[in-house]
C-alpha positions in Angstrom: 28.2 -24.7 -50.3 27.9 -25.4 -46.6 29.9 -22.2 -45.7 27.2 -20.1 -47.4 24.5 -21.2 -45.0 23.4 -18.9 -42.2 23.1 -20.8 -39.0 24.3 -20.6 -35.5 25.5 -24.2 -35.6 27.8 -23.4 -38.6 29.1 -20.4 -36.6 29.9 -22.5 -33.6 31.7 -25.0 -35.9 33.7 -22.3 -37.5 34.3 -20.6 -34.1 35.8 -23.9 -32.8 37.8 -24.7 -35.9 39.3 -21.2 -36.6 41.4 -20.9 -33.4 43.0 -24.3 -34.2 43.9 -23.0 -37.6 45.2 -19.8 -35.9 47.4 -21.7 -33.5 48.7 -23.8 -36.4 49.4 -20.7 -38.4 51.3 -19.2 -35.4 53.3 -22.4 -35.2 54.3 -22.2 -38.8 55.2 -18.5 -38.6 57.2 -18.5 -35.4 58.1 -22.0 -34.4 58.4 -24.2 -37.5 61.9 -25.2 -36.5 60.5 -27.1 -33.6 58.4 -30.3 -34.0 54.8 -29.8 -33.0 55.0 -31.6 -29.7 57.9 -29.4 -28.6 55.8 -26.4 -29.6 53.0 -27.6 -27.4 55.4 -28.2 -24.6 56.8 -24.7 -25.1 53.3 -23.2 -24.9 52.8 -25.0 -21.6 56.0 -23.6 -20.1 56.4 -20.1 -21.7 53.7 -17.8 -20.7 54.5 -15.2 -23.4 54.3 -17.8 -26.2 51.0 -19.0 -24.9 49.6 -15.5 -24.8 50.7 -14.9 -28.3 49.3 -18.1 -29.6 45.9 -17.5 -28.0 45.9 -13.9 -29.4 46.6 -15.3 -32.8 43.9 -17.9 -32.5 41.3 -15.3 -31.5 42.4 -13.1 -34.4 41.5 -16.0 -36.7 38.0 -16.0 -35.2 37.8 -12.2 -35.7 38.6 -12.7 -39.4 35.8 -15.2 -39.9 33.4 -13.1 -37.8 34.1 -10.1 -40.0 33.6 -12.1 -43.2 30.2 -13.3 -42.0 29.1 -10.0 -40.7 30.0 -8.2 -43.9 28.1 -10.8 -46.0 25.1 -10.3 -43.7 25.0 -13.9 -42.4 24.2 -12.8 -38.9 23.2 -16.1 -37.4 26.6 -17.6 -38.4 28.4 -14.5 -37.1 26.5 -14.9 -33.7 27.8 -18.5 -33.4 31.4 -17.4 -34.1 31.1 -14.5 -31.7 29.7 -16.8 -28.9 32.6 -19.2 -29.2 35.1 -16.3 -29.4 33.7 -14.9 -26.1 34.1 -18.3 -24.4 37.7 -18.6 -25.8 38.5 -15.1 -24.5 37.1 -15.8 -21.1 39.2 -19.0 -20.9 42.3 -17.1 -22.1 41.8 -14.4 -19.5 41.4 -17.1 -16.8 44.5 -18.9 -17.9 46.5 -15.6 -18.0 45.7 -15.0 -14.3 46.0 -18.7 -13.1 49.2 -19.6 -14.8 
């Protein structure tokens, strides 16, 4: 029932949670042979793996954004979009710093 609401707060919550699900999904698809802590260590060392994980996490936000836009829950979509922009800025920053 809560996911049917239309609020920016719900969008921010989904926008923060979806990338974590995306990174978890990326782990299970590509690196399930490693334990999770080795996966996190790999992400801190291997730039390509980190870029792929961040891309996958942003894709998870894009899926939720599309669902909420298509169901005309624009306030929730705005919250998801705002968090996605922040994540993208951080990802770009990390790409150039590390």
